[in-house]
C-alpha positions as CSV (number, residue, x, y, z in Angstrom):
1,M,-5.6,132.0,-95.1
2,I,-8.3,131.1,-92.7
3,N,-7.5,131.5,-89.0
4,L,-10.0,129.7,-86.7
5,S,-10.0,130.0,-82.9
6,F,-13.4,129.5,-81.3
7,Q,-15.4,127.6,-78.7
8,K,-19.0,126.5,-78.5
9,Q,-21.0,124.5,-76.0
10,L,-22.9,121.8,-77.9
11,K,-25.6,119.3,-76.8
12,A,-25.1,115.6,-77.4
13,T,-27.1,112.5,-76.4
14,E,-24.7,112.0,-73.5
15,G,-25.0,115.6,-72.3
16,T,-23.0,118.7,-73.4
17,F,-19.5,119.0,-74.7
18,E,-17.3,121.9,-75.9
19,L,-16.3,122.4,-79.5
20,N,-12.9,123.9,-79.2
21,I,-11.2,124.7,-82.5
22,D,-7.7,126.2,-83.1
23,L,-6.8,125.7,-86.8
24,V,-5.1,127.5,-89.7
25,I,-6.3,126.6,-93.2
26,P,-4.1,127.7,-96.2
27,K,-5.8,129.3,-99.1
28,G,-6.6,126.8,-101.8
29,A,-6.4,123.8,-99.5
30,F,-8.8,120.8,-99.7
31,I,-9.3,119.4,-96.1
32,T,-11.5,116.8,-94.7
33,L,-13.1,116.7,-91.2
34,Y,-13.1,113.1,-90.1
35,G,-14.2,111.5,-86.9
36,P,-17.1,109.7,-85.2
37,S,-20.7,111.0,-85.3
38,G,-21.2,113.6,-82.7
39,A,-17.6,114.9,-82.8
40,G,-18.7,118.4,-83.9
41,K,-17.9,118.2,-87.6
42,T,-21.2,119.6,-88.9
43,S,-21.3,122.2,-86.1
44,F,-17.8,123.3,-87.3
45,L,-19.1,123.9,-90.8
46,R,-22.3,125.7,-89.6
47,I,-20.2,128.0,-87.4
48,L,-17.9,128.8,-90.3
49,A,-20.9,129.5,-92.5
50,G,-22.5,131.9,-89.9
51,L,-25.5,129.6,-89.3
52,V,-24.5,129.1,-85.7
53,M,-22.8,131.6,-83.4
54,P,-19.8,130.5,-81.3
55,D,-19.7,131.4,-77.6
56,N,-16.4,133.2,-78.1
57,G,-13.2,133.4,-80.2
58,S,-12.6,134.5,-83.7
59,I,-12.8,133.6,-87.4
60,I,-10.5,135.5,-89.6
61,V,-10.6,135.0,-93.4
62,E,-7.9,136.7,-95.6
63,D,-7.4,139.2,-92.7
64,I,-11.1,140.1,-92.6
65,P,-12.9,139.2,-89.3
66,W,-16.0,137.2,-90.0
67,Y,-16.5,136.7,-86.3
68,H,-14.7,138.2,-83.3
69,S,-16.3,138.0,-79.9
70,E,-14.2,140.8,-78.3
71,K,-14.8,143.2,-81.2
72,K,-18.5,142.2,-81.3
73,I,-18.2,141.3,-85.0
74,S,-20.4,138.6,-86.6
75,L,-21.0,138.8,-90.4
76,S,-24.2,137.3,-91.7
77,P,-24.0,134.2,-93.9
78,Q,-24.8,136.3,-96.9
79,K,-21.7,138.4,-96.4
80,R,-19.3,135.4,-96.0
81,N,-19.1,134.4,-99.6
82,I,-19.5,130.7,-98.9
83,G,-20.9,127.9,-101.0
84,Y,-22.5,125.2,-98.8
85,V,-23.6,121.7,-100.1
86,F,-25.8,119.6,-97.9
87,Q,-26.4,115.9,-97.9
88,D,-30.1,116.3,-98.5
89,Y,-29.6,118.7,-101.5
90,A,-32.0,121.4,-100.1
91,L,-33.2,122.4,-103.6
92,F,-36.4,124.4,-104.2
93,P,-38.9,121.9,-105.5
94,N,-41.0,124.4,-107.4
95,M,-38.1,125.7,-109.4
96,T,-36.3,124.3,-112.4
97,V,-32.6,123.5,-112.3
98,K,-31.8,126.8,-114.0
99,E,-34.1,128.7,-111.7
100,N,-32.5,127.2,-108.6
101,L,-29.2,128.5,-109.9
102,K,-30.6,131.9,-110.7
103,F,-32.1,132.2,-107.2
104,A,-28.7,131.6,-105.6
105,Q,-26.9,134.3,-107.6
106,R,-25.8,137.3,-105.6
107,K,-27.4,140.7,-106.4
108,G,-25.2,142.7,-108.7
109,Q,-23.0,139.8,-109.5
110,K,-20.9,140.8,-112.5
111,R,-20.3,137.4,-114.0
112,D,-23.0,135.0,-114.9
113,L,-21.6,131.5,-114.3
114,I,-24.9,129.6,-114.9
115,P,-24.2,128.6,-118.6
116,E,-20.6,127.5,-117.6
117,L,-21.8,125.5,-114.6
118,L,-24.6,123.8,-116.5
119,E,-21.9,122.6,-118.9
120,V,-19.3,121.7,-116.3
121,M,-21.8,119.8,-114.1
122,E,-23.4,118.1,-117.2
123,L,-26.7,119.7,-116.5
124,S,-27.4,121.5,-119.8
125,E,-30.0,119.0,-120.9
126,L,-31.7,119.1,-117.5
127,E,-31.9,122.9,-117.0
128,N,-35.7,123.1,-117.4
129,R,-36.6,120.1,-115.2
130,T,-37.7,120.3,-111.6
131,P,-35.9,118.4,-108.7
132,D,-38.6,115.8,-108.4
133,T,-37.8,114.5,-111.9
134,L,-34.0,114.1,-111.2
135,S,-32.0,111.2,-109.8
136,G,-30.0,111.6,-106.6
137,G,-26.8,112.2,-108.5
138,Q,-28.3,114.8,-110.7
139,K,-29.8,116.6,-107.7
140,Q,-26.4,116.6,-106.0
141,R,-24.8,118.1,-109.2
142,V,-27.4,120.8,-109.1
143,A,-26.7,121.5,-105.4
144,L,-23.0,121.7,-106.2
145,A,-23.6,124.1,-109.1
146,R,-25.9,126.2,-107.0
147,A,-23.1,126.5,-104.3
148,L,-20.6,127.6,-107.0
149,V,-22.8,130.1,-108.8
150,Q,-22.0,132.8,-106.3
151,E,-18.3,132.5,-107.0
152,P,-17.5,131.6,-103.4
153,N,-14.0,131.6,-101.9
154,L,-14.9,128.8,-99.5
155,L,-16.8,125.6,-100.3
156,L,-18.3,123.6,-97.5
157,L,-19.4,120.0,-98.2
158,D,-21.3,118.2,-95.5
159,E,-21.2,114.5,-96.5
160,P,-22.7,115.4,-99.9
161,L,-22.2,111.9,-101.4
162,A,-23.1,109.7,-98.5
163,A,-26.5,108.7,-100.0
164,L,-25.2,107.8,-103.4
165,D,-24.1,104.5,-104.8
166,S,-20.3,104.0,-105.4
167,Q,-20.5,104.5,-109.1
168,M,-22.3,107.8,-108.9
169,S,-20.2,108.9,-105.9
170,N,-17.0,108.4,-107.9
171,K,-18.4,110.5,-110.7
172,L,-19.4,113.3,-108.3
173,Q,-16.0,113.2,-106.7
174,D,-14.5,114.0,-110.1
175,H,-16.9,117.0,-110.4
176,I,-16.0,118.3,-107.0
177,L,-12.3,118.0,-107.6
178,K,-12.6,119.7,-111.0
179,A,-14.6,122.5,-109.4
180,H,-12.1,122.9,-106.6
181,K,-9.2,123.3,-109.1
182,T,-11.1,125.3,-111.8
183,Y,-12.4,128.0,-109.4
184,G,-9.5,128.1,-107.1
185,L,-11.5,127.2,-104.0
186,T,-10.6,126.5,-100.4
187,T,-12.7,123.4,-99.7
188,I,-13.7,121.8,-96.4
189,L,-15.4,118.3,-96.6
190,V,-17.0,116.2,-93.9
191,S,-16.7,112.6,-94.9
192,H,-16.4,109.0,-93.5
193,D,-15.6,107.5,-96.8
194,L,-11.8,106.7,-96.8
195,G,-11.7,106.2,-100.6
196,E,-13.3,109.6,-101.1
197,I,-11.0,111.3,-98.6
198,V,-7.8,109.8,-100.2
199,K,-8.9,110.8,-103.7
200,L,-9.9,114.4,-102.8
201,T,-8.1,115.6,-99.8
202,D,-4.8,117.4,-99.1
203,T,-5.1,117.3,-95.3
204,V,-7.3,115.3,-92.9
205,V,-8.4,116.9,-89.6
206,V,-9.4,114.2,-87.2
207,M,-12.0,115.4,-84.6
208,E,-13.0,113.6,-81.4
209,N,-15.3,115.0,-78.7
210,G,-15.2,118.5,-80.1
211,R,-11.4,118.8,-80.5
212,I,-8.8,118.2,-83.1
213,S,-6.9,115.1,-82.1
214,K,-4.7,114.6,-85.2
215,M,-3.8,116.2,-88.6
216,G,-1.9,115.0,-91.6
217,T,-2.1,113.8,-95.1
218,P,-4.5,110.9,-95.8
219,Q,-1.5,108.6,-96.1
220,D,-0.2,109.8,-92.7
221,I,-3.5,109.4,-91.0
222,F,-4.9,106.1,-92.5
223,M,-1.9,104.3,-93.9
224,N,0.4,104.2,-90.9
225,R,2.5,101.3,-92.2
226,Q,5.2,101.8,-94.8
227,I,4.2,99.5,-97.6
228,S,5.8,99.6,-101.1
229,G,3.8,98.5,-104.0
230,K,1.7,99.4,-107.0
231,F,-1.7,99.5,-105.4
232,Q,-3.5,100.3,-102.2
233,F,-7.3,100.0,-101.9
234,T,-9.7,100.7,-99.0
235,G,-12.5,98.2,-98.4
236,T,-14.8,96.6,-95.8
237,V,-14.2,93.2,-94.3
238,L,-17.1,90.8,-95.0
239,S,-15.7,87.7,-93.4
240,V,-12.6,86.1,-92.0
241,V,-12.4,82.3,-92.5
242,K,-9.7,79.9,-91.2
243,Q,-8.5,77.3,-93.7
244,D,-5.9,75.0,-92.3
245,V,-3.0,77.2,-91.1
246,I,-4.0,80.3,-93.0
247,Y,-6.9,82.7,-93.0
248,V,-8.9,84.0,-96.0
249,V,-10.3,87.5,-95.6
250,T,-13.2,88.5,-97.9
251,V,-13.2,92.3,-98.6
252,L,-15.7,94.5,-100.4
253,I,-13.9,97.2,-102.4
254,Y,-16.5,99.4,-104.1
255,N,-18.6,96.9,-106.0
256,S,-16.0,94.1,-106.2
257,I,-15.3,91.3,-103.7
258,I,-11.8,90.1,-103.3
259,K,-10.2,87.4,-101.1
260,V,-6.8,87.9,-99.4
261,V,-4.7,85.2,-97.8
262,A,-3.5,86.4,-94.3
263,D,-1.7,85.0,-91.4
264,A,-2.8,85.0,-87.7
265,S,-1.0,88.3,-86.9
266,E,-2.7,90.1,-89.7
267,I,-6.2,89.1,-88.7
268,A,-5.8,89.2,-85.0
269,D,-8.0,92.3,-84.5
270,L,-10.1,92.1,-87.6
271,R,-13.9,91.9,-87.4
272,N,-16.7,91.9,-90.0
273,G,-17.4,95.5,-90.9
274,D,-13.9,96.8,-90.2
275,T,-12.3,99.2,-92.7
276,V,-9.0,97.9,-94.1
277,V,-6.4,98.7,-96.7
278,V,-5.4,95.9,-99.1
279,A,-2.0,96.7,-100.5
280,S,0.8,95.0,-102.4
281,K,4.1,94.0,-100.9
282,A,6.7,92.0,-102.7
283,F,4.0,91.1,-105.2
284,N,1.7,89.5,-102.6
285,P,-1.4,91.3,-101.3
286,V,-1.3,92.2,-97.6
287,I,-4.2,93.5,-95.4
288,Y,-4.3,95.7,-92.3
289,K,-6.9,97.5,-90.3
290,I,-7.0,101.3,-90.2
């Protein structure tokens, strides 16, 4: 169990605002921090990791205070047993894949997870290569393996797949979910990708202006209409075209483009670039903005 109650003044382009967090995270949960840029999501992760100091409050993990302003406790990042995966990989360029993992191991660590992680992350054939010879997806697998090699209790993921194409992103999502389950992690992800969130997440924490505005399952947060059917896909609106008395909405879902017939009420607030759910209802596809 992770108990978070802290505040931090942050700077933004419009001035300063307060990050004010009051949240309990069950052990083994997979949660996503979701919200607009500048809402405080990355600062949330950095404070939890010990890279940024809150102004006041407390961070209690399994009854151990990682930070407590009144008791003047603030554990260093090295003592928090956290794995952190950044969007930009942050690998050492002069080290091979295997050397990057060895460097991340804790001193005196009893179990050597490197051979296992190389296999789990499909990196065995790449272990002697340096980061400059790897693709983006391969680098991100190395970054994930490096975060796991310390046997962390808590895994922090700051938009780790945002720079990857959809095919590679889907594959990496599988690796992340497998690692979360295999190693019994508590995982916190920052993401704007609704497909990724729905696939991976137990709970979505919506943040706005430094505060938690809403919490719930992905279905509760994003799919607020009760629709029965056999499929629901998230996509991006490319165009809305009127044809006689109906409208045809063109939607990009991963690498596929589909067209959905809609009526005036369904497209009333749709614009190009909106994120929508395409779902089945009574055997006919319906579309709505989320």
